[in-house]
Steps between C-alpha positions, in 0.01 A plus 500: 500500500717233342347197325642282779323713765173484302532122471560463871195712577270284285286252696569128472129415482525480119718191539302182438584171668446196280536227761452213250793627292711601804530846360441865580404710195477860406416658165666838438414690183397171336822319601474188713728496808541192723655360817506120499546294817519144620360350820665241718261443785454842653818645342463716190800575281488773241652350186452756224395853433418607147453864411523606133757769439225727363367542857827456684608749765147540640541282810301203379735234645478677833120516490475132398746391771324710765168334411663159529649581839171644626302199376716239670394562862136510399536151360698360793 
């Protein structure tokens, strides 16, 4: 199984949502990964993903984005 397949198979429940900071976070092997967003009324815009190269290629931006997309409807 490729590292990309393993990353896609990992659950997104490890992603934390820091609403006050407008950020989704994940720590992978001690490296902090983020997806930042802004809110304009009920519209969220993803503005930045940050994944250190040491943990790149493991699907973290996908997992962070998926969490953001899944969280939106739950918050209206």
